[in-house]
All heavy atoms as a GROMACS GRO file, in nm:
protein
  586
    1MET      N    1   2.079  -0.097  -0.682
    1MET     CA    2   2.074  -0.049  -0.559
    1MET      C    3   1.963  -0.132  -0.478
    1MET      O    4   1.850  -0.138  -0.533
    1MET     CB    5   2.058   0.088  -0.549
    1MET     CG    6   2.061   0.150  -0.411
    1MET     SD    7   2.049   0.332  -0.420
    1MET     CE    8   2.141   0.371  -0.274
    2ILE      N    9   1.998  -0.183  -0.370
    2ILE     CA   10   1.903  -0.279  -0.300
    2ILE      C   11   1.779  -0.197  -0.249
    2ILE      O   12   1.672  -0.247  -0.250
    2ILE     CB   13   1.975  -0.343  -0.188
    2ILE    CG1   14   1.880  -0.456  -0.124
    2ILE    CG2   15   2.026  -0.257  -0.078
    2ILE    CD1   16   1.882  -0.585  -0.186
    3LEU      N   17   1.801  -0.068  -0.209
    3LEU     CA   18   1.690   0.007  -0.160
    3LEU      C   19   1.582   0.032  -0.270
    3LEU      O   20   1.460   0.030  -0.247
    3LEU     CB   21   1.743   0.147  -0.111
    3LEU     CG   22   1.638   0.220  -0.015
    3LEU    CD1   23   1.578   0.133   0.095
    3LEU    CD2   24   1.712   0.340   0.044
    4ILE      N   25   1.624   0.046  -0.389
    4ILE     CA   26   1.539   0.063  -0.511
    4ILE      C   27   1.446  -0.061  -0.522
    4ILE      O   28   1.326  -0.055  -0.541
    4ILE     CB   29   1.610   0.096  -0.633
    4ILE    CG1   30   1.694   0.227  -0.618
    4ILE    CG2   31   1.515   0.101  -0.757
    4ILE    CD1   32   1.617   0.351  -0.626
    5GLN      N   33   1.508  -0.177  -0.512
    5GLN     CA   34   1.438  -0.306  -0.526
    5GLN      C   35   1.343  -0.327  -0.405
    5GLN      O   36   1.229  -0.375  -0.438
    5GLN     CB   37   1.542  -0.417  -0.530
    5GLN     CG   38   1.631  -0.414  -0.656
    5GLN     CD   39   1.737  -0.528  -0.654
    5GLN    OE1   40   1.784  -0.568  -0.551
    5GLN    NE2   41   1.772  -0.572  -0.776
    6ILE      N   42   1.375  -0.285  -0.288
    6ILE     CA   43   1.285  -0.292  -0.179
    6ILE      C   44   1.165  -0.199  -0.208
    6ILE      O   45   1.048  -0.241  -0.182
    6ILE     CB   46   1.360  -0.250  -0.044
    6ILE    CG1   47   1.456  -0.364  -0.009
    6ILE    CG2   48   1.253  -0.236   0.071
    6ILE    CD1   49   1.546  -0.336   0.108
    7ILE      N   50   1.185  -0.086  -0.254
    7ILE     CA   51   1.072   0.007  -0.283
    7ILE      C   52   0.985  -0.053  -0.384
    7ILE      O   53   0.859  -0.045  -0.378
    7ILE     CB   54   1.128   0.149  -0.331
    7ILE    CG1   55   1.191   0.218  -0.202
    7ILE    CG2   56   1.014   0.237  -0.377
    7ILE    CD1   57   1.262   0.354  -0.240
    8ASP      N   58   1.042  -0.108  -0.489
    8ASP     CA   59   0.968  -0.170  -0.602
    8ASP      C   60   0.884  -0.288  -0.549
    8ASP      O   61   0.772  -0.308  -0.581
    8ASP     CB   62   1.052  -0.221  -0.711
    8ASP     CG   63   1.103  -0.110  -0.799
    8ASP    OD1   64   1.052   0.008  -0.799
    8ASP    OD2   65   1.208  -0.131  -0.870
    9LEU      N   66   0.942  -0.366  -0.462
    9LEU     CA   67   0.873  -0.486  -0.400
    9LEU      C   68   0.757  -0.440  -0.322
    9LEU      O   69   0.653  -0.498  -0.318
    9LEU     CB   70   0.973  -0.574  -0.312
    9LEU     CG   71   0.908  -0.693  -0.253
    9LEU    CD1   72   0.846  -0.792  -0.345
    9LEU    CD2   73   1.016  -0.761  -0.166
   10TYR      N   74   0.778  -0.334  -0.231
   10TYR     CA   75   0.676  -0.284  -0.142
   10TYR      C   76   0.563  -0.219  -0.230
   10TYR      O   77   0.448  -0.242  -0.201
   10TYR     CB   78   0.736  -0.184  -0.047
   10TYR     CG   79   0.633  -0.154   0.068
   10TYR    CD1   80   0.601  -0.250   0.163
   10TYR    CD2   81   0.566  -0.034   0.078
   10TYR    CE1   82   0.515  -0.232   0.265
   10TYR    CE2   83   0.475  -0.010   0.178
   10TYR     CZ   84   0.448  -0.100   0.274
   10TYR     OH   85   0.359  -0.081   0.375
   11SER      N   86   0.595  -0.158  -0.338
   11SER     CA   87   0.496  -0.101  -0.432
   11SER      C   88   0.415  -0.212  -0.484
   11SER      O   89   0.292  -0.199  -0.493
   11SER     CB   90   0.557  -0.023  -0.546
   11SER     OG   91   0.628   0.088  -0.496
   12LEU      N   92   0.475  -0.327  -0.520
   12LEU     CA   93   0.399  -0.438  -0.578
   12LEU      C   94   0.308  -0.493  -0.465
   12LEU      O   95   0.187  -0.531  -0.495
   12LEU     CB   96   0.496  -0.546  -0.620
   12LEU     CG   97   0.437  -0.678  -0.677
   12LEU    CD1   98   0.350  -0.641  -0.797
   12LEU    CD2   99   0.544  -0.777  -0.701
   13ILE      N  100   0.351  -0.500  -0.341
   13ILE     CA  101   0.269  -0.550  -0.227
   13ILE      C  102   0.158  -0.459  -0.202
   13ILE      O  103   0.032  -0.509  -0.188
   13ILE     CB  104   0.358  -0.570  -0.103
   13ILE    CG1  105   0.459  -0.683  -0.128
   13ILE    CG2  106   0.264  -0.592   0.021
   13ILE    CD1  107   0.567  -0.693  -0.018
   14VAL      N  108   0.173  -0.334  -0.217
   14VAL     CA  109   0.057  -0.238  -0.203
   14VAL      C  110  -0.041  -0.256  -0.316
   14VAL      O  111  -0.160  -0.252  -0.293
   14VAL     CB  112   0.111  -0.085  -0.196
   14VAL    CG1  113  -0.003   0.008  -0.209
   14VAL    CG2  114   0.197  -0.067  -0.072
   15PHE      N  115   0.008  -0.269  -0.433
   15PHE     CA  116  -0.084  -0.299  -0.542
   15PHE      C  117  -0.159  -0.428  -0.524
   15PHE      O  118  -0.281  -0.435  -0.550
   15PHE     CB  119  -0.002  -0.312  -0.678
   15PHE     CG  120  -0.084  -0.332  -0.793
   15PHE    CD1  121  -0.167  -0.234  -0.845
   15PHE    CD2  122  -0.089  -0.457  -0.864
   15PHE    CE1  123  -0.252  -0.250  -0.964
   15PHE    CE2  124  -0.166  -0.480  -0.969
   15PHE     CZ  125  -0.250  -0.374  -1.028
   16VAL      N  126  -0.100  -0.532  -0.472
   16VAL     CA  127  -0.173  -0.657  -0.442
   16VAL      C  128  -0.275  -0.633  -0.331
   16VAL      O  129  -0.382  -0.684  -0.345
   16VAL     CB  130  -0.064  -0.766  -0.394
   16VAL    CG1  131  -0.134  -0.885  -0.333
   16VAL    CG2  132   0.024  -0.805  -0.511
   17ALA      N  133  -0.245  -0.549  -0.239
   17ALA     CA  134  -0.339  -0.516  -0.129
   17ALA      C  135  -0.468  -0.454  -0.195
   17ALA      O  136  -0.580  -0.481  -0.155
   17ALA     CB  137  -0.283  -0.419  -0.022
   18VAL      N  138  -0.444  -0.364  -0.294
   18VAL     CA  139  -0.561  -0.298  -0.359
   18VAL      C  140  -0.650  -0.404  -0.431
   18VAL      O  141  -0.768  -0.406  -0.423
   18VAL     CB  142  -0.506  -0.191  -0.447
   18VAL    CG1  143  -0.619  -0.134  -0.544
   18VAL    CG2  144  -0.441  -0.076  -0.375
   19VAL      N  145  -0.576  -0.487  -0.510
   19VAL     CA  146  -0.646  -0.587  -0.587
   19VAL      C  147  -0.724  -0.677  -0.494
   19VAL      O  148  -0.844  -0.712  -0.518
   19VAL     CB  149  -0.557  -0.661  -0.680
   19VAL    CG1  150  -0.622  -0.779  -0.751
   19VAL    CG2  151  -0.496  -0.571  -0.786
   20MET      N  152  -0.651  -0.717  -0.383
   20MET     CA  153  -0.726  -0.800  -0.295
   20MET      C  154  -0.844  -0.744  -0.222
   20MET      O  155  -0.948  -0.810  -0.184
   20MET     CB  156  -0.626  -0.861  -0.185
   20MET     CG  157  -0.531  -0.957  -0.241
   20MET     SD  158  -0.405  -1.007  -0.122
   20MET     CE  159  -0.492  -1.023   0.027
   21SER      N  160  -0.844  -0.604  -0.202
   21SER     CA  161  -0.950  -0.541  -0.150
   21SER      C  162  -1.076  -0.540  -0.245
   21SER      O  163  -1.192  -0.551  -0.189
   21SER     CB  164  -0.923  -0.392  -0.115
   21SER     OG  165  -0.912  -0.320  -0.229
   22TRP      N  166  -1.053  -0.543  -0.370
   22TRP     CA  167  -1.157  -0.558  -0.465
   22TRP      C  168  -1.222  -0.699  -0.464
   22TRP      O  169  -1.336  -0.721  -0.490
   22TRP     CB  170  -1.108  -0.530  -0.606
   22TRP     CG  171  -1.066  -0.387  -0.632
   22TRP    CD1  172  -1.098  -0.276  -0.555
   22TRP    CD2  173  -0.977  -0.346  -0.729
   22TRP    NE1  174  -1.038  -0.163  -0.606
   22TRP    CE2  175  -0.963  -0.207  -0.707
   22TRP    CE3  176  -0.909  -0.402  -0.833
   22TRP    CZ2  177  -0.879  -0.137  -0.789
   22TRP    CZ3  178  -0.825  -0.327  -0.913
   22TRP    CH2  179  -0.815  -0.194  -0.892
   23MET      N  180  -1.131  -0.803  -0.440
   23MET     CA  181  -1.176  -0.937  -0.442
   23MET      C  182  -1.250  -0.972  -0.309
   23MET      O  183  -1.317  -1.069  -0.301
   23MET     CB  184  -1.056  -1.035  -0.459
   23MET     CG  185  -1.000  -1.018  -0.592
   23MET     SD  186  -0.842  -1.104  -0.621
   23MET     CE  187  -0.851  -1.249  -0.515
   24GLN      N  188  -1.230  -0.894  -0.205
   24GLN     CA  189  -1.296  -0.907  -0.079
   24GLN      C  190  -1.267  -1.051  -0.019
   24GLN      O  191  -1.358  -1.126   0.011
   24GLN     CB  192  -1.446  -0.884  -0.080
   24GLN     CG  193  -1.477  -0.741  -0.119
   24GLN     CD  194  -1.622  -0.716  -0.128
   24GLN    OE1  195  -1.705  -0.809  -0.122
   24GLN    NE2  196  -1.656  -0.589  -0.145
   25LEU      N  197  -1.138  -1.086  -0.003
   25LEU     CA  198  -1.100  -1.201   0.057
   25LEU      C  199  -1.132  -1.202   0.198
   25LEU      O  200  -1.130  -1.094   0.267
   25LEU     CB  201  -0.946  -1.221   0.037
   25LEU     CG  202  -0.891  -1.251  -0.105
   25LEU    CD1  203  -0.742  -1.265  -0.101
   25LEU    CD2  204  -0.957  -1.377  -0.159
   26PRO      N  205  -1.169  -1.311   0.261
   26PRO     CA  206  -1.199  -1.311   0.400
   26PRO      C  207  -1.062  -1.279   0.482
   26PRO      O  208  -0.958  -1.318   0.444
   26PRO     CB  209  -1.241  -1.458   0.428
   26PRO     CG  210  -1.194  -1.539   0.312
   26PRO     CD  211  -1.170  -1.452   0.196
   27PRO      N  212  -1.084  -1.208   0.597
   27PRO     CA  213  -0.972  -1.187   0.677
   27PRO      C  214  -0.898  -1.299   0.735
   27PRO      O  215  -0.778  -1.281   0.768
   27PRO     CB  216  -1.037  -1.100   0.796
   27PRO     CG  217  -1.165  -1.064   0.758
   27PRO     CD  218  -1.217  -1.168   0.649
   28SER      N  219  -0.948  -1.414   0.736
   28SER     CA  220  -0.886  -1.541   0.776
   28SER      C  221  -0.790  -1.597   0.676
   28SER      O  222  -0.714  -1.684   0.704
   28SER     CB  223  -0.982  -1.642   0.816
   28SER     OG  224  -1.066  -1.675   0.705
   29ASN      N  225  -0.802  -1.544   0.546
   29ASN     CA  226  -0.706  -1.594   0.448
   29ASN      C  227  -0.561  -1.562   0.481
   29ASN      O  228  -0.531  -1.445   0.504
   29ASN     CB  229  -0.748  -1.532   0.306
   29ASN     CG  230  -0.667  -1.578   0.199
   29ASN    OD1  231  -0.541  -1.561   0.186
   29ASN    ND2  232  -0.735  -1.631   0.106
   30PRO      N  233  -0.464  -1.656   0.479
   30PRO     CA  234  -0.333  -1.633   0.516
   30PRO      C  235  -0.264  -1.525   0.427
   30PRO      O  236  -0.180  -1.448   0.482
   30PRO     CB  237  -0.264  -1.767   0.511
   30PRO     CG  238  -0.368  -1.857   0.467
   30PRO     CD  239  -0.494  -1.791   0.446
   31ILE      N  240  -0.294  -1.529   0.300
   31ILE     CA  241  -0.231  -1.426   0.212
   31ILE      C  242  -0.283  -1.291   0.247
   31ILE      O  243  -0.205  -1.192   0.248
   31ILE     CB  244  -0.256  -1.465   0.069
   31ILE    CG1  245  -0.184  -1.593   0.032
   31ILE    CG2  246  -0.202  -1.352  -0.027
   31ILE    CD1  247  -0.222  -1.646  -0.103
   32ALA      N  248  -0.410  -1.270   0.270
   32ALA     CA  249  -0.469  -1.149   0.304
   32ALA      C  250  -0.412  -1.105   0.434
   32ALA      O  251  -0.381  -0.981   0.452
   32ALA     CB  252  -0.621  -1.159   0.321
   33GLN      N  253  -0.394  -1.189   0.534
   33GLN     CA  254  -0.334  -1.154   0.662
   33GLN      C  255  -0.184  -1.102   0.636
   33GLN      O  256  -0.145  -0.996   0.707
   33GLN     CB  257  -0.328  -1.264   0.756
   33GLN     CG  258  -0.468  -1.302   0.812
   33GLN     CD  259  -0.479  -1.426   0.897
   33GLN    OE1  260  -0.379  -1.506   0.893
   33GLN    NE2  261  -0.580  -1.437   0.958
   34PHE      N  262  -0.109  -1.178   0.559
   34PHE     CA  263   0.030  -1.134   0.533
   34PHE      C  264   0.039  -0.999   0.471
   34PHE      O  265   0.120  -0.904   0.517
   34PHE     CB  266   0.097  -1.238   0.452
   34PHE     CG  267   0.241  -1.204   0.413
   34PHE    CD1  268   0.335  -1.216   0.501
   34PHE    CD2  269   0.265  -1.164   0.280
   34PHE    CE1  270   0.472  -1.191   0.465
   34PHE    CE2  271   0.399  -1.133   0.244
   34PHE     CZ  272   0.500  -1.151   0.338
   35VAL      N  273  -0.036  -0.976   0.364
   35VAL     CA  274  -0.039  -0.852   0.290
   35VAL      C  275  -0.090  -0.734   0.379
   35VAL      O  276  -0.027  -0.625   0.384
   35VAL     CB  277  -0.123  -0.861   0.157
   35VAL    CG1  278  -0.133  -0.722   0.096
   35VAL    CG2  279  -0.055  -0.955   0.067
   36HIS      N  280  -0.184  -0.764   0.463
   36HIS     CA  281  -0.246  -0.662   0.555
   36HIS      C  282  -0.136  -0.622   0.658
   36HIS      O  283  -0.113  -0.509   0.686
   36HIS     CB  284  -0.364  -0.716   0.624
   36HIS     CG  285  -0.428  -0.623   0.715
   36HIS    ND1  286  -0.509  -0.516   0.668
   36HIS    CD2  287  -0.432  -0.617   0.855
   36HIS    CE1  288  -0.552  -0.443   0.780
   36HIS    NE2  289  -0.508  -0.507   0.886
   37ALA      N  290  -0.060  -0.727   0.711
   37ALA     CA  291   0.043  -0.699   0.804
   37ALA      C  292   0.157  -0.613   0.757
   37ALA      O  293   0.212  -0.531   0.827
   37ALA     CB  294   0.098  -0.825   0.867
   38LEU      N  295   0.184  -0.628   0.625
   38LEU     CA  296   0.292  -0.544   0.565
   38LEU      C  297   0.244  -0.400   0.518
   38LEU      O  298   0.328  -0.308   0.524
   38LEU     CB  299   0.337  -0.615   0.435
   38LEU     CG  300   0.422  -0.745   0.458
   38LEU    CD1  301   0.457  -0.809   0.325
   38LEU    CD2  302   0.540  -0.720   0.537
   39THR      N  303   0.123  -0.383   0.488
   39THR     CA  304   0.076  -0.251   0.435
   39THR      C  305   0.004  -0.168   0.534
   39THR      O  306   0.014  -0.047   0.524
   39THR     CB  307  -0.023  -0.277   0.309
   39THR    OG1  308  -0.125  -0.358   0.350
   39THR    CG2  309   0.056  -0.342   0.198
   40GLU      N  310  -0.064  -0.237   0.634
   40GLU     CA  311  -0.151  -0.156   0.725
   40GLU      C  312  -0.076  -0.055   0.813
   40GLU      O  313  -0.121   0.057   0.835
   40GLU     CB  314  -0.244  -0.243   0.810
   40GLU     CG  315  -0.350  -0.166   0.878
   40GLU     CD  316  -0.441  -0.089   0.781
   40GLU    OE1  317  -0.457  -0.136   0.662
   40GLU    OE2  318  -0.497   0.015   0.828
   41PRO      N  319   0.055  -0.089   0.853
   41PRO     CA  320   0.126   0.010   0.938
   41PRO      C  321   0.149   0.141   0.865
   41PRO      O  322   0.165   0.243   0.931
   41PRO     CB  323   0.258  -0.067   0.965
   41PRO     CG  324   0.229  -0.207   0.957
   41PRO     CD  325   0.118  -0.219   0.849
   42VAL      N  326   0.153   0.142   0.725
   42VAL     CA  327   0.172   0.265   0.653
   42VAL      C  328   0.034   0.319   0.605
   42VAL      O  329   0.019   0.434   0.614
   42VAL     CB  330   0.275   0.238   0.531
   42VAL    CG1  331   0.288   0.366   0.451
   42VAL    CG2  332   0.398   0.189   0.582
   43LEU      N  333  -0.047   0.234   0.561
   43LEU     CA  334  -0.176   0.276   0.498
   43LEU      C  335  -0.268   0.334   0.611
   43LEU      O  336  -0.346   0.423   0.584
   43LEU     CB  337  -0.242   0.165   0.424
   43LEU     CG  338  -0.181   0.138   0.289
   43LEU    CD1  339  -0.243   0.014   0.227
   43LEU    CD2  340  -0.175   0.242   0.198
   44GLY      N  341  -0.268   0.271   0.722
   44GLY     CA  342  -0.353   0.321   0.838
   44GLY      C  343  -0.342   0.465   0.868
   44GLY      O  344  -0.440   0.538   0.874
   45PRO      N  345  -0.211   0.504   0.904
   45PRO     CA  346  -0.193   0.652   0.935
   45PRO      C  347  -0.220   0.747   0.820
   45PRO      O  348  -0.284   0.850   0.830
   45PRO     CB  349  -0.053   0.656   0.971
   45PRO     CG  350  -0.013   0.523   1.018
   45PRO     CD  351  -0.102   0.421   0.946
   46LEU      N  352  -0.200   0.692   0.693
   46LEU     CA  353  -0.238   0.774   0.580
   46LEU      C  354  -0.386   0.790   0.564
   46LEU      O  355  -0.434   0.903   0.534
   46LEU     CB  356  -0.178   0.703   0.448
   46LEU     CG  357  -0.040   0.746   0.394
   46LEU    CD1  358  -0.003   0.666   0.285
   46LEU    CD2  359  -0.027   0.886   0.370
   47ARG      N  360  -0.454   0.688   0.584
   47ARG     CA  361  -0.602   0.682   0.577
   47ARG      C  362  -0.668   0.791   0.676
   47ARG      O  363  -0.753   0.865   0.644
   47ARG     CB  364  -0.659   0.552   0.616
   47ARG     CG  365  -0.721   0.486   0.495
   47ARG     CD  366  -0.786   0.350   0.539
   47ARG     NE  367  -0.730   0.245   0.449
   47ARG     CZ  368  -0.645   0.154   0.488
   47ARG    NH1  369  -0.618   0.144   0.616
   47ARG    NH2  370  -0.606   0.070   0.400
   48ARG      N  371  -0.603   0.790   0.795
   48ARG     CA  372  -0.650   0.891   0.896
   48ARG      C  373  -0.618   1.030   0.864
   48ARG      O  374  -0.685   1.124   0.889
   48ARG     CB  375  -0.593   0.844   1.036
   48ARG     CG  376  -0.663   0.717   1.090
   48ARG     CD  377  -0.621   0.689   1.233
   48ARG     NE  378  -0.478   0.658   1.255
   48ARG     CZ  379  -0.432   0.540   1.233
   48ARG    NH1  380  -0.499   0.446   1.197
   48ARG    NH2  381  -0.296   0.527   1.254
   49ALA      N  382  -0.504   1.046   0.793
   49ALA     CA  383  -0.465   1.189   0.767
   49ALA      C  384  -0.534   1.245   0.640
   49ALA      O  385  -0.538   1.369   0.635
   49ALA     CB  386  -0.301   1.185   0.734
   50LEU      N  387  -0.566   1.163   0.553
   50LEU     CA  388  -0.637   1.202   0.435
   50LEU      C  389  -0.786   1.244   0.463
   50LEU      O  390  -0.847   1.177   0.535
   50LEU     CB  391  -0.634   1.106   0.322
   50LEU     CG  392  -0.495   1.078   0.264
   50LEU    CD1  393  -0.504   0.954   0.164
   50LEU    CD2  394  -0.439   1.202   0.192
   51PRO      N  395  -0.835   1.346   0.400
   51PRO     CA  396  -0.988   1.379   0.416
   51PRO      C  397  -1.069   1.272   0.357
   51PRO      O  398  -1.033   1.196   0.267
   51PRO     CB  399  -1.003   1.512   0.344
   51PRO     CG  400  -0.881   1.516   0.246
   51PRO     CD  401  -0.778   1.442   0.303
   52SER      N  402  -1.188   1.258   0.406
   52SER     CA  403  -1.285   1.163   0.352
   52SER      C  404  -1.322   1.209   0.210
   52SER      O  405  -1.353   1.313   0.186
   52SER     CB  406  -1.408   1.162   0.441
   52SER     OG  407  -1.507   1.076   0.391
   53MET      N  408  -1.326   1.107   0.119
   53MET     CA  409  -1.359   1.124  -0.018
   53MET      C  410  -1.480   1.045  -0.057
   53MET      O  411  -1.475   0.976  -0.158
   53MET     CB  412  -1.234   1.087  -0.107
   53MET     CG  413  -1.119   1.173  -0.081
   53MET     SD  414  -1.136   1.334  -0.144
   53MET     CE  415  -0.969   1.393  -0.137
   54GLY      N  416  -1.586   1.051   0.016
   54GLY     CA  417  -1.706   0.983  -0.026
   54GLY      C  418  -1.695   0.830  -0.025
   54GLY      O  419  -1.751   0.763  -0.105
   55GLY      N  420  -1.620   0.768   0.068
   55GLY     CA  421  -1.602   0.632   0.082
   55GLY      C  422  -1.489   0.567  -0.005
   55GLY      O  423  -1.474   0.452   0.005
   56LEU      N  424  -1.426   0.662  -0.080
   56LEU     CA  425  -1.313   0.607  -0.164
   56LEU      C  426  -1.181   0.613  -0.085
   56LEU      O  427  -1.154   0.717  -0.020
   56LEU     CB  428  -1.296   0.681  -0.294
   56LEU     CG  429  -1.415   0.667  -0.390
   56LEU    CD1  430  -1.397   0.761  -0.507
   56LEU    CD2  431  -1.431   0.518  -0.433
   57ASP      N  432  -1.100   0.509  -0.088
   57ASP     CA  433  -0.973   0.517  -0.009
   57ASP      C  434  -0.859   0.545  -0.109
   57ASP      O  435  -0.821   0.459  -0.191
   57ASP     CB  436  -0.956   0.375   0.044
   57ASP     CG  437  -0.828   0.368   0.130
   57ASP    OD1  438  -0.766   0.471   0.159
   57ASP    OD2  439  -0.794   0.252   0.170
   58PHE      N  440  -0.801   0.667  -0.102
   58PHE     CA  441  -0.692   0.707  -0.183
   58PHE      C  442  -0.559   0.681  -0.124
   58PHE      O  443  -0.452   0.715  -0.180
   58PHE     CB  444  -0.717   0.858  -0.222
   58PHE     CG  445  -0.825   0.877  -0.325
   58PHE    CD1  446  -0.942   0.924  -0.285
   58PHE    CD2  447  -0.796   0.848  -0.454
   58PHE    CE1  448  -1.040   0.952  -0.373
   58PHE    CE2  449  -0.900   0.865  -0.548
   58PHE     CZ  450  -1.020   0.920  -0.506
   59SER      N  451  -0.554   0.625  -0.002
   59SER     CA  452  -0.425   0.605   0.066
   59SER      C  453  -0.319   0.522  -0.016
   59SER      O  454  -0.207   0.553  -0.014
   59SER     CB  455  -0.454   0.560   0.207
   59SER     OG  456  -0.519   0.429   0.212
   60PRO      N  457  -0.371   0.409  -0.072
   60PRO     CA  458  -0.272   0.340  -0.153
   60PRO      C  459  -0.216   0.417  -0.273
   60PRO      O  460  -0.089   0.417  -0.298
   60PRO     CB  461  -0.354   0.214  -0.209
   60PRO     CG  462  -0.466   0.204  -0.110
   60PRO     CD  463  -0.500   0.345  -0.070
   61MET      N  464  -0.294   0.496  -0.335
   61MET     CA  465  -0.239   0.574  -0.444
   61MET      C  466  -0.139   0.685  -0.386
   61MET      O  467  -0.041   0.701  -0.450
   61MET     CB  468  -0.363   0.651  -0.513
   61MET     CG  469  -0.307   0.734  -0.636
   61MET     SD  470  -0.447   0.798  -0.735
   61MET     CE  471  -0.518   0.917  -0.615
   62VAL      N  472  -0.178   0.748  -0.276
   62VAL     CA  473  -0.076   0.840  -0.216
   62VAL      C  474   0.049   0.774  -0.184
   62VAL      O  475   0.152   0.831  -0.204
   62VAL     CB  476  -0.150   0.914  -0.094
   62VAL    CG1  477  -0.046   0.997  -0.018
   62VAL    CG2  478  -0.264   0.999  -0.144
   63LEU      N  479   0.034   0.656  -0.120
   63LEU     CA  480   0.155   0.578  -0.084
   63LEU      C  481   0.246   0.546  -0.203
   63LEU      O  482   0.369   0.560  -0.206
   63LEU     CB  483   0.121   0.455  -0.005
   63LEU     CG  484   0.232   0.368   0.030
   63LEU    CD1  485   0.337   0.434   0.119
   63LEU    CD2  486   0.182   0.238   0.110
   64LEU      N  487   0.185   0.496  -0.312
   64LEU     CA  488   0.253   0.457  -0.438
   64LEU      C  489   0.321   0.576  -0.486
   64LEU      O  490   0.438   0.565  -0.540
   64LEU     CB  491   0.156   0.387  -0.526
   64LEU     CG  492   0.113   0.255  -0.496
   64LEU    CD1  493   0.007   0.198  -0.583
   64LEU    CD2  494   0.230   0.152  -0.485
   65ILE      N  495   0.258   0.692  -0.493
   65ILE     CA  496   0.318   0.818  -0.552
   65ILE      C  497   0.432   0.850  -0.457
   65ILE      O  498   0.547   0.883  -0.511
   65ILE     CB  499   0.214   0.924  -0.557
   65ILE    CG1  500   0.113   0.894  -0.673
   65ILE    CG2  501   0.281   1.063  -0.587
   65ILE    CD1  502  -0.008   0.995  -0.672
   66GLY      N  503   0.419   0.845  -0.332
   66GLY     CA  504   0.526   0.872  -0.243
   66GLY      C  505   0.643   0.782  -0.252
   66GLY      O  506   0.763   0.823  -0.252
   67LEU      N  507   0.612   0.657  -0.281
   67LEU     CA  508   0.726   0.559  -0.303
   67LEU      C  509   0.794   0.592  -0.429
   67LEU      O  510   0.928   0.578  -0.432
   67LEU     CB  511   0.674   0.415  -0.305
   67LEU     CG  512   0.628   0.358  -0.165
   67LEU    CD1  513   0.547   0.225  -0.192
   67LEU    CD2  514   0.750   0.342  -0.072
   68GLN      N  515   0.729   0.630  -0.529
   68GLN     CA  516   0.795   0.661  -0.661
   68GLN      C  517   0.881   0.786  -0.648
   68GLN      O  518   0.986   0.797  -0.703
   68GLN     CB  519   0.690   0.677  -0.765
   68GLN     CG  520   0.626   0.551  -0.810
   68GLN     CD  521   0.720   0.438  -0.841
   68GLN    OE1  522   0.809   0.454  -0.927
   68GLN    NE2  523   0.707   0.324  -0.787
   69MET      N  524   0.824   0.889  -0.573
   69MET     CA  525   0.909   1.012  -0.538
   69MET      C  526   1.030   0.976  -0.466
   69MET      O  527   1.140   1.028  -0.499
   69MET     CB  528   0.825   1.109  -0.471
   69MET     CG  529   0.705   1.171  -0.561
   69MET     SD  530   0.593   1.269  -0.462
   69MET     CE  531   0.698   1.404  -0.406
   70LEU      N  532   1.022   0.890  -0.365
   70LEU     CA  533   1.133   0.854  -0.285
   70LEU      C  534   1.238   0.778  -0.383
   70LEU      O  535   1.360   0.799  -0.377
   70LEU     CB  536   1.096   0.759  -0.175
   70LEU     CG  537   1.202   0.699  -0.083
   70LEU    CD1  538   1.281   0.816  -0.017
   70LEU    CD2  539   1.152   0.601   0.015
   71LYS      N  540   1.189   0.690  -0.466
   71LYS     CA  541   1.274   0.626  -0.558
   71LYS      C  542   1.355   0.715  -0.650
   71LYS      O  543   1.471   0.696  -0.670
   71LYS     CB  544   1.192   0.523  -0.640
   71LYS     CG  545   1.270   0.419  -0.715
   71LYS     CD  546   1.166   0.308  -0.764
   71LYS     CE  547   1.176   0.299  -0.911
   71LYS     NZ  548   1.094   0.195  -0.967
   72ARG      N  549   1.284   0.808  -0.689
   72ARG     CA  550   1.355   0.914  -0.782
   72ARG      C  551   1.453   0.998  -0.708
   72ARG      O  552   1.554   1.031  -0.772
   72ARG     CB  553   1.257   1.005  -0.857
   72ARG     CG  554   1.172   0.939  -0.958
   72ARG     CD  555   1.083   1.041  -1.026
   72ARG     NE  556   1.003   0.973  -1.118
   72ARG     CZ  557   1.024   0.972  -1.263
   72ARG    NH1  558   1.116   1.036  -1.305
   72ARG    NH2  559   0.933   0.903  -1.337
   73LEU      N  560   1.428   1.026  -0.584
   73LEU     CA  561   1.524   1.098  -0.497
   73LEU      C  562   1.646   1.015  -0.481
   73LEU      O  563   1.760   1.070  -0.479
   73LEU     CB  564   1.467   1.142  -0.372
   73LEU     CG  565   1.366   1.249  -0.365
   73LEU    CD1  566   1.300   1.276  -0.224
   73LEU    CD2  567   1.432   1.377  -0.408
   74LEU      N  568   1.628   0.881  -0.468
   74LEU     CA  569   1.749   0.793  -0.445
   74LEU      C  570   1.830   0.764  -0.567
   74LEU      O  571   1.943   0.735  -0.559
   74LEU     CB  572   1.698   0.663  -0.380
   74LEU     CG  573   1.634   0.676  -0.235
   74LEU    CD1  574   1.578   0.544  -0.195
   74LEU    CD2  575   1.744   0.721  -0.136
   75PHE      N  576   1.760   0.767  -0.681
   75PHE     CA  577   1.822   0.730  -0.802
   75PHE      C  578   1.880   0.858  -0.870
   75PHE      O  579   1.963   0.897  -0.911
   75PHE     CB  580   1.720   0.658  -0.901
   75PHE     CG  581   1.785   0.604  -1.022
   75PHE    CD1  582   1.869   0.499  -1.015
   75PHE    CD2  583   1.751   0.644  -1.151
   75PHE    CE1  584   1.925   0.443  -1.120
   75PHE    CE2  585   1.803   0.591  -1.253
   75PHE     CZ  586   1.901   0.487  -1.248
   0.00000   0.00000   0.00000
C-alpha cells in the first residue's frame, strides 16, 4: 500500500532530522533546509503542545510513535 510507504519514508526523514540536530549542521546547508521544510510543519505544533522537559525535545519521538500507530491502523 502506497500510504504505508509514505509513512515509512516520512518516519525516515524525521529520524534524519533528529540525527542532523545532533550534528548541528548550519541552517544554510541545503539538506538541512530540505529536511527542516518537510518536518517543521508537523514538529513545530507538536513542540508547542508538549510540556517543557528541561530542554529536551520529545516531539520527534511523539511523531514517530504517532506515525507507527497510524500505520498499524491502516494495515
